[in-house]
Residue frames relative to the residue before (quaternion, step in Angstrom):
aa qw qx qy qz dx dy dz
X 1.0000 0.0000 0.0000 0.0000 0.00 0.00 0.00
X 0.5117 -0.6410 0.4789 0.3129 3.54 -1.19 0.58
X 0.3653 -0.7386 0.5264 0.2097 3.57 -0.80 1.02
X 0.6964 -0.4854 0.3261 0.4160 3.55 -1.31 0.26
X 0.6491 0.5287 -0.3197 0.4437 3.57 0.99 -0.81
X 0.6677 0.4931 -0.2989 0.4709 3.57 0.92 -0.90
X 0.6458 0.5199 -0.3204 0.4582 3.57 1.01 -0.84
X 0.6562 0.5140 -0.3114 0.4563 3.57 0.96 -0.87
X 0.6570 0.5112 -0.3093 0.4597 3.57 0.98 -0.87
X 0.6421 0.5261 -0.3179 0.4581 3.56 1.01 -0.83
X 0.6866 0.4782 -0.2825 0.4692 3.57 0.93 -0.91
X 0.6699 0.5190 -0.2994 0.4384 3.57 1.05 -0.76
X 0.8068 0.2785 -0.1232 0.5064 3.58 0.81 -1.02
X 0.3820 -0.6956 0.5160 0.3224 3.57 0.96 -0.85
X 0.6039 -0.5988 0.3942 0.3482 3.56 -1.09 0.72
X 0.6350 0.5520 -0.3361 0.4233 3.58 0.97 -0.84
X 0.6779 0.4856 -0.2895 0.4700 3.59 0.90 -0.93
X 0.6453 0.5148 -0.3264 0.4604 3.59 0.99 -0.78
X 0.6535 0.5015 -0.3159 0.4708 3.58 0.96 -0.83
X 0.6290 0.5242 -0.3320 0.4683 3.58 1.05 -0.74
X 0.6449 0.5162 -0.3173 0.4658 3.59 0.99 -0.82
X 0.6315 0.5143 -0.3299 0.4773 3.58 1.01 -0.78
X 0.6330 0.5366 -0.3225 0.4554 3.57 1.02 -0.80
X 0.6377 0.5137 -0.3237 0.4741 3.59 1.02 -0.76
X 0.6251 0.5286 -0.3298 0.4702 3.56 1.07 -0.74
X 0.6317 0.5280 -0.3227 0.4669 3.57 1.04 -0.79
X 0.6321 0.5351 -0.3306 0.4525 3.59 1.01 -0.82
X 0.6526 0.5150 -0.3109 0.4607 3.59 0.94 -0.89
X 0.6810 0.4751 -0.2910 0.4753 3.59 0.92 -0.87
X 0.6131 0.5411 -0.3448 0.4609 3.59 1.08 -0.68
X 0.6262 0.5281 -0.3276 0.4708 3.57 1.03 -0.79
X 0.6359 0.5206 -0.3241 0.4686 3.59 1.03 -0.76
X 0.6514 0.5181 -0.3158 0.4556 3.59 0.97 -0.86
X 0.6668 0.4875 -0.2983 0.4782 3.59 0.94 -0.89
X 0.5921 0.5796 -0.3497 0.4372 3.58 1.11 -0.71
X 0.6942 0.4791 -0.2645 0.4675 3.58 1.10 -0.73
X 0.3670 0.7753 -0.4657 0.2177 3.59 1.26 -0.04
X 0.6940 0.4823 -0.2914 0.4481 3.60 0.80 -0.96
X 0.7153 0.4391 -0.2502 0.4826 3.58 1.09 -0.66
X 0.7865 0.3332 -0.1555 0.4962 3.59 1.05 -0.73
X 0.4423 -0.7222 0.4440 0.2927 3.60 1.18 -0.29
X 0.8539 -0.2115 0.1316 0.4569 3.52 -1.31 -0.50
X 0.5991 0.5777 -0.3830 0.4008 3.61 1.02 -0.65
X 0.6050 0.5516 -0.3585 0.4485 3.60 1.11 -0.61
X 0.6527 0.4964 -0.3142 0.4784 3.58 1.02 -0.76
X 0.6177 0.5374 -0.3434 0.4601 3.59 1.07 -0.68
X 0.6651 0.4779 -0.2959 0.4917 3.56 0.96 -0.88
X 0.6239 0.5358 -0.3346 0.4602 3.59 1.06 -0.70
X 0.6309 0.5216 -0.3228 0.4751 3.58 1.04 -0.79
X 0.6125 0.5343 -0.3371 0.4751 3.57 1.05 -0.73
X 0.6494 0.5241 -0.3114 0.4545 3.58 0.99 -0.84
X 0.6187 0.5330 -0.3379 0.4679 3.57 1.04 -0.75
X 0.6587 0.5130 -0.3034 0.4592 3.58 0.97 -0.90
X 0.6809 0.4789 -0.2891 0.4727 3.58 0.92 -0.89
X 0.6033 0.5441 -0.3528 0.4642 3.58 1.10 -0.65
X 0.6498 0.5124 -0.3084 0.4690 3.56 0.95 -0.91
X 0.6238 0.5576 -0.3397 0.4297 3.59 0.96 -0.85
X 0.7005 0.4478 -0.2687 0.4865 3.59 0.91 -0.88
X 0.6533 0.5241 -0.3183 0.4440 3.57 0.97 -0.83
X 0.6166 0.5662 -0.3455 0.4240 3.59 1.05 -0.76
X 0.6795 0.4486 -0.2843 0.5062 3.57 1.08 -0.69
X 0.6445 0.5554 -0.3240 0.4138 3.58 0.97 -0.84
X 0.7235 0.4417 -0.2542 0.4657 3.62 1.00 -0.78
X 0.4316 0.7339 -0.4498 0.2699 3.59 1.24 -0.20
X 0.6324 0.5490 -0.3275 0.4375 3.57 1.01 -0.82
X 0.6921 0.4680 -0.2693 0.4790 3.58 1.06 -0.77
X 0.7116 0.4680 -0.2589 0.4556 3.57 0.92 -0.95
X 0.2725 -0.7686 0.5295 0.2337 3.58 0.90 -0.94
X 0.6280 -0.5443 0.3950 0.3917 3.55 -1.23 0.45
X 0.4281 0.6713 -0.5257 0.2995 3.53 -1.11 0.76
X 0.7693 -0.3772 0.2499 0.4509 3.56 -1.30 -0.07
X 0.6325 0.5421 -0.3444 0.4328 3.59 1.02 -0.75
X 0.6926 0.4549 -0.2815 0.4839 3.58 0.81 -0.96
X 0.6047 0.5475 -0.3542 0.4573 3.59 1.07 -0.65
X 0.6676 0.4908 -0.2947 0.4760 3.59 0.96 -0.88
X 0.6414 0.5150 -0.3233 0.4679 3.60 1.07 -0.70
X 0.7132 0.4766 -0.2584 0.4443 3.59 0.97 -0.84
X 0.5622 0.6469 -0.3926 0.3336 3.60 1.04 -0.67
X 0.6698 0.4974 -0.3363 0.4369 3.68 0.81 -0.80
X 0.5284 0.6367 -0.4144 0.3790 3.62 1.16 -0.44
X 0.6878 0.4817 -0.2862 0.4615 3.56 0.98 -0.81
X 0.6068 0.5178 -0.3508 0.4905 3.58 1.15 -0.54
X 0.6208 0.5472 -0.3366 0.4493 3.57 1.02 -0.79
X 0.7273 0.4320 -0.2468 0.4728 3.57 0.82 -1.00
X 0.7040 0.4912 -0.2746 0.4333 3.58 1.02 -0.74
X 0.7959 0.2900 -0.1323 0.5147 3.58 0.99 -0.82
X 0.7393 0.4317 -0.2504 0.4520 3.58 0.77 -1.01
X 0.5717 0.6267 -0.3872 0.3611 3.59 1.05 -0.70
X 0.6890 0.4628 -0.3242 0.4538 3.67 0.75 -0.83
X 0.6170 0.5664 -0.3503 0.4192 3.59 1.12 -0.58
X 0.4617 0.6486 -0.4534 0.4008 3.59 1.29 -0.14
X 0.6064 0.5780 -0.3505 0.4188 3.56 1.06 -0.78
X 0.6447 0.5346 -0.3244 0.4398 3.58 0.95 -0.87
X 0.6861 0.4777 -0.2844 0.4692 3.58 0.82 -1.02
X 0.6681 0.5024 -0.3017 0.4585 3.58 0.95 -0.88
X 0.6365 0.5229 -0.3307 0.4604 3.59 1.00 -0.76
X 0.6319 0.5228 -0.3320 0.4660 3.60 1.03 -0.75
X 0.6466 0.5120 -0.3123 0.4714 3.57 0.96 -0.90
X 0.6685 0.5055 -0.3013 0.4547 3.58 0.90 -0.94
X 0.6495 0.5136 -0.3267 0.4557 3.60 0.95 -0.80
X 0.6804 0.4694 -0.2937 0.4801 3.57 0.94 -0.82
X 0.5906 0.5540 -0.3585 0.4645 3.55 1.26 -0.37
X 0.6518 -0.5172 0.3106 0.4595 3.56 1.23 -0.48
X 0.4898 0.6574 -0.4399 0.3665 3.60 1.26 0.05
X 0.0919 -0.7916 0.6032 0.0323 3.57 -0.98 0.86
X 0.1032 -0.7768 0.6199 0.0416 3.55 -1.04 0.90
X 0.5337 -0.5948 0.4841 0.3564 3.54 -1.22 0.44
X 0.6645 -0.5105 0.3616 0.4088 3.55 -1.24 0.41
X 0.6434 0.5319 -0.3315 0.4396 3.60 0.98 -0.81
X 0.6366 0.5196 -0.3293 0.4651 3.60 1.02 -0.76
X 0.6405 0.5220 -0.3216 0.4625 3.58 0.99 -0.82
X 0.6518 0.5148 -0.3135 0.4603 3.59 0.95 -0.89
X 0.6511 0.5016 -0.3140 0.4753 3.58 0.92 -0.88
X 0.6443 0.5303 -0.3207 0.4481 3.59 0.97 -0.83
X 0.6480 0.5117 -0.3139 0.4688 3.58 0.97 -0.88
X 0.6492 0.5153 -0.3156 0.4620 3.59 0.95 -0.88
X 0.6741 0.5001 -0.3018 0.4521 3.58 0.89 -0.90
X 0.6594 0.4965 -0.3189 0.4658 3.59 0.89 -0.87
X 0.6433 0.5163 -0.3208 0.4655 3.60 0.95 -0.85
X 0.6434 0.5250 -0.3159 0.4590 3.58 0.99 -0.84
X 0.6560 0.5126 -0.3129 0.4572 3.58 0.95 -0.87
X 0.6383 0.5147 -0.3291 0.4684 3.59 1.01 -0.77
X 0.6525 0.5102 -0.3119 0.4655 3.59 0.95 -0.89
X 0.6451 0.5103 -0.3188 0.4710 3.58 0.95 -0.88
X 0.6454 0.5248 -0.3219 0.4521 3.58 0.97 -0.81
X 0.6573 0.4996 -0.3082 0.4726 3.59 0.98 -0.84
X 0.6431 0.5215 -0.3211 0.4598 3.59 0.95 -0.87
X 0.6544 0.5107 -0.3149 0.4602 3.57 0.95 -0.88
X 0.6466 0.5327 -0.3260 0.4381 3.59 1.00 -0.79
X 0.7462 0.3982 -0.2248 0.4838 3.57 0.97 -0.79
X 0.7630 0.3880 -0.1987 0.4774 3.58 1.05 -0.72
X 0.8163 0.1681 -0.0592 0.5495 3.61 1.04 -0.64
X 0.4497 0.6519 -0.4875 0.3675 3.55 0.64 1.14
X 0.1393 0.7713 -0.5985 0.1657 3.55 -0.44 1.28
X 0.1413 -0.8394 0.5222 0.0516 3.55 0.01 1.31
X 0.0236 0.7840 -0.6171 0.0635 3.53 -0.86 1.07
X 0.5933 -0.5781 0.4085 0.3835 3.62 -1.11 0.58
X 0.0169 -0.7797 0.6257 -0.0156 3.55 -1.09 0.82
X 0.1717 -0.7826 0.5940 0.0725 3.55 -1.02 0.90
X 0.0066 -0.7756 0.6306 -0.0266 3.56 -0.85 1.04
X 0.7838 -0.1479 0.0551 0.6006 3.55 0.01 1.27
X 0.7863 -0.2417 0.2013 0.5317 3.58 -0.69 -1.09
X 0.5672 0.6033 -0.3807 0.4116 3.61 1.27 0.01
X 0.1475 -0.7716 0.6161 0.0579 3.53 -0.92 1.02
X 0.1375 0.7848 -0.5896 0.1325 3.56 -0.85 0.97
X 0.4031 -0.6555 0.5597 0.3075 3.52 -1.36 -0.05
X 0.1385 -0.7960 0.5881 0.0365 3.55 -0.87 1.03
X 0.5100 -0.6363 0.4883 0.3107 3.55 -1.26 0.42
X 0.2719 -0.7980 0.5208 0.1341 3.56 -0.30 1.28
X 0.6569 0.5250 -0.3087 0.4445 3.58 1.20 -0.47
X 0.4982 0.6664 -0.4296 0.3509 3.59 1.24 -0.17
X 0.0423 -0.7884 0.6137 -0.0071 3.55 -0.97 0.92
X 0.8201 0.1135 -0.1142 0.5491 3.56 -0.55 1.14
X 0.7155 -0.4357 0.3094 0.4500 3.58 -1.29 -0.02
X 0.5343 -0.6225 0.4526 0.3495 3.62 -1.06 0.65
X 0.4557 -0.7274 0.4486 0.2491 3.58 -0.61 1.17
X 0.6706 0.4942 -0.3368 0.4388 3.67 0.77 -0.86
X 0.6749 0.4947 -0.3048 0.4549 3.60 0.92 -0.88
X 0.6681 0.4977 -0.3034 0.4624 3.58 0.92 -0.89
X 0.6612 0.5057 -0.3050 0.4627 3.56 0.93 -0.88
X 0.6277 0.5427 -0.3290 0.4508 3.56 1.04 -0.78
X 0.6670 0.5032 -0.3066 0.4559 3.58 0.86 -0.95
X 0.6562 0.5082 -0.3216 0.4557 3.61 0.93 -0.82
X 0.6485 0.4987 -0.3181 0.4791 3.60 1.02 -0.75
X 0.6428 0.5176 -0.3233 0.4630 3.58 1.03 -0.76
X 0.6091 0.5331 -0.3504 0.4711 3.58 1.08 -0.67
X 0.6412 0.5224 -0.3222 0.4607 3.59 0.99 -0.83
X 0.6486 0.4937 -0.3132 0.4873 3.58 1.00 -0.83
X 0.6457 0.5342 -0.3146 0.4458 3.56 1.00 -0.84
X 0.6338 0.5162 -0.3266 0.4745 3.59 1.01 -0.78
X 0.6496 0.5162 -0.3152 0.4606 3.59 0.97 -0.86
X 0.6588 0.5088 -0.3064 0.4618 3.58 0.97 -0.90
X 0.6584 0.5112 -0.3056 0.4602 3.58 1.00 -0.81
X 0.7117 0.4620 -0.2659 0.4576 3.58 0.87 -0.94
X 0.7611 0.4063 -0.2163 0.4571 3.59 0.93 -0.86
X 0.8119 0.2348 -0.1077 0.5235 3.60 1.02 -0.71
X 0.4790 -0.6797 0.4354 0.3449 3.59 1.23 -0.30
X 0.5217 0.6252 -0.4235 0.3970 3.60 1.26 0.04
X 0.1801 -0.8271 0.5278 0.0698 3.59 -0.65 1.09
X 0.4212 0.7502 -0.4490 0.2414 3.60 1.24 -0.19
X 0.7013 0.4769 -0.2884 0.4445 3.59 0.73 -1.00
X 0.6470 0.5117 -0.3240 0.4632 3.58 0.98 -0.80
X 0.6633 0.5032 -0.3086 0.4599 3.59 0.91 -0.90
X 0.6830 0.4963 -0.2922 0.4493 3.58 0.92 -0.88
X 0.6949 0.4746 -0.2880 0.4572 3.59 0.90 -0.87
X 0.6339 0.5054 -0.3369 0.4788 3.61 1.03 -0.69
X 0.6237 0.5270 -0.3342 0.4707 3.59 1.03 -0.76
X 0.6387 0.5259 -0.3225 0.4598 3.57 1.00 -0.82
X 0.6463 0.5215 -0.3242 0.4530 3.60 0.95 -0.83
X 0.6837 0.4908 -0.2872 0.4574 3.59 0.89 -0.95
X 0.7129 0.4544 -0.2677 0.4623 3.58 0.82 -0.97
X 0.5958 0.5606 -0.3741 0.4369 3.60 1.09 -0.58
X 0.6453 0.5073 -0.3195 0.4735 3.58 1.00 -0.78
X 0.6875 0.4584 -0.2812 0.4880 3.59 0.95 -0.87
X 0.6162 0.5877 -0.3356 0.4028 3.56 1.16 -0.61
X 0.4882 0.6503 -0.4432 0.3773 3.58 1.23 -0.13
X 0.7620 0.3156 -0.1853 0.5343 3.59 1.14 -0.56
X 0.7542 0.2583 -0.1616 0.5817 3.60 1.27 -0.18
X 0.4836 -0.7412 0.3846 0.2624 3.54 -0.35 1.32
X 0.8048 0.3709 -0.1861 0.4245 3.57 0.54 -1.17
X 0.5290 0.6642 -0.4184 0.3225 3.61 1.15 -0.41
X 0.6414 0.5134 -0.3248 0.4686 3.59 0.99 -0.75
X 0.6497 0.5108 -0.3153 0.4664 3.58 1.08 -0.68
X 0.5785 0.5404 -0.3714 0.4850 3.57 1.17 -0.52
X 0.6232 0.5345 -0.3316 0.4647 3.57 1.03 -0.76
X 0.6342 0.5165 -0.3260 0.4740 3.59 1.01 -0.77
X 0.6326 0.5307 -0.3254 0.4607 3.57 1.04 -0.79
X 0.6613 0.4936 -0.3015 0.4776 3.59 0.95 -0.88
X 0.6436 0.5198 -0.3200 0.4617 3.58 0.97 -0.85
X 0.6676 0.4953 -0.3008 0.4675 3.57 0.89 -0.93
X 0.6303 0.5269 -0.3268 0.4672 3.58 1.03 -0.78
X 0.6499 0.5181 -0.3238 0.4521 3.60 1.00 -0.76
X 0.6297 0.5194 -0.3329 0.4721 3.59 1.09 -0.69
X 0.6642 0.4926 -0.3004 0.4753 3.58 0.92 -0.90
X 0.6354 0.5246 -0.3295 0.4609 3.60 0.99 -0.80
X 0.6473 0.5061 -0.3168 0.4738 3.58 1.01 -0.78
X 0.6171 0.5379 -0.3443 0.4596 3.59 1.08 -0.68
X 0.6292 0.5129 -0.3333 0.4795 3.60 1.01 -0.76
X 0.6458 0.5157 -0.3125 0.4683 3.56 1.00 -0.85
X 0.6426 0.5254 -0.3056 0.4665 3.56 1.00 -0.87
X 0.6617 0.5095 -0.3026 0.4594 3.57 0.92 -0.93
X 0.6486 0.5191 -0.3201 0.4553 3.58 0.99 -0.81
X 0.6544 0.5085 -0.3108 0.4653 3.59 0.96 -0.85
X 0.6763 0.4855 -0.2974 0.4674 3.58 0.91 -0.89
X 0.6218 0.5325 -0.3427 0.4608 3.60 1.07 -0.66
X 0.6550 0.4973 -0.3133 0.4748 3.59 0.95 -0.84
X 0.6346 0.5282 -0.3295 0.4579 3.59 1.04 -0.78
X 0.6495 0.5203 -0.3149 0.4563 3.57 1.01 -0.83
X 0.6538 0.4988 -0.3097 0.4774 3.57 1.02 -0.77
X 0.6884 0.4949 -0.2759 0.4528 3.54 1.04 -0.78
X 0.7240 0.3468 -0.2192 0.5546 3.60 1.27 -0.28
X 0.1891 -0.8107 0.5432 0.1088 3.64 0.07 1.22
X 0.6256 -0.5731 0.3818 0.3666 3.52 -1.19 0.62
X 0.7677 0.3091 -0.1719 0.5343 3.53 1.01 -0.79
X 0.3381 -0.7355 0.5558 0.1894 3.54 -0.82 1.01
X 0.6693 -0.4870 0.3523 0.4367 3.65 -1.20 0.28
X 0.6214 0.5540 -0.3471 0.4317 3.56 1.07 -0.74
X 0.6740 0.4928 -0.2997 0.4616 3.56 0.95 -0.89
X 0.6267 0.5301 -0.3365 0.4616 3.58 1.09 -0.72
X 0.6502 0.5129 -0.3159 0.4630 3.60 0.99 -0.80
X 0.6323 0.5293 -0.3279 0.4609 3.56 1.04 -0.82
X 0.6562 0.5119 -0.3146 0.4565 3.56 0.97 -0.87
X 0.6373 0.5237 -0.3242 0.4631 3.60 1.04 -0.78
X 0.6470 0.5164 -0.3208 0.4603 3.57 1.00 -0.80
X 0.6448 0.5189 -0.3303 0.4537 3.58 0.98 -0.81
X 0.6453 0.5142 -0.3235 0.4633 3.56 1.01 -0.83
X 0.6423 0.5284 -0.3260 0.4494 3.62 1.03 -0.79
X 0.6629 0.5014 -0.2956 0.4709 3.55 0.96 -0.94
X 0.6754 0.5005 -0.2966 0.4532 3.52 0.93 -0.96
X 0.6456 0.5246 -0.3298 0.4464 3.58 1.14 -0.72
């Protein structure tokens, strides 16, 4: 059920404005992820791409009030379902890479099971898109969007993704002491359940989850930077060899 605070916020700002604000938050976090590109490499760009997708998801709902129902809004909303059905499970891949570079280690069997599960979630998402996608107009307060009328129960790819992220978060917390991923994924699970009755609450959970991934990337970059400083390019042996060469040459 919607609490008094959430109801008051919805009535005060409106769903469209809240979704737009969440989208702005996604843009800021995406900029942070891209900023880490030189320090973190390709995984930062992958997380940044995820941020672009999540920003679009919020913006598509936020502009519904301005665009109105019709072919244009339908075309804007359609990619949202591809994002949630296909790209959502791939969050697990990027997060697992970040966690591993943070210091988390898994056995080979755990990695194999993880790959199988992520692949299964992607396949399920694709099947749902082609077999169970019936977009119909939906109104949530002042927000206009298209929803999947054929959807029954919680979305399997999204739920499976959150559970896998919680598992990664537990591993990161136990092995490295980093709690960001666990806090973000648990928040996503709680808000997703509440979001069934309140449009923007689930998107707030996505914002918190995305922030936890970016925060972990900053933590990872800091650890790798300290490691690089602690491991000079030249070992004592190489320095001694260079001194000997200078002595001989002199």
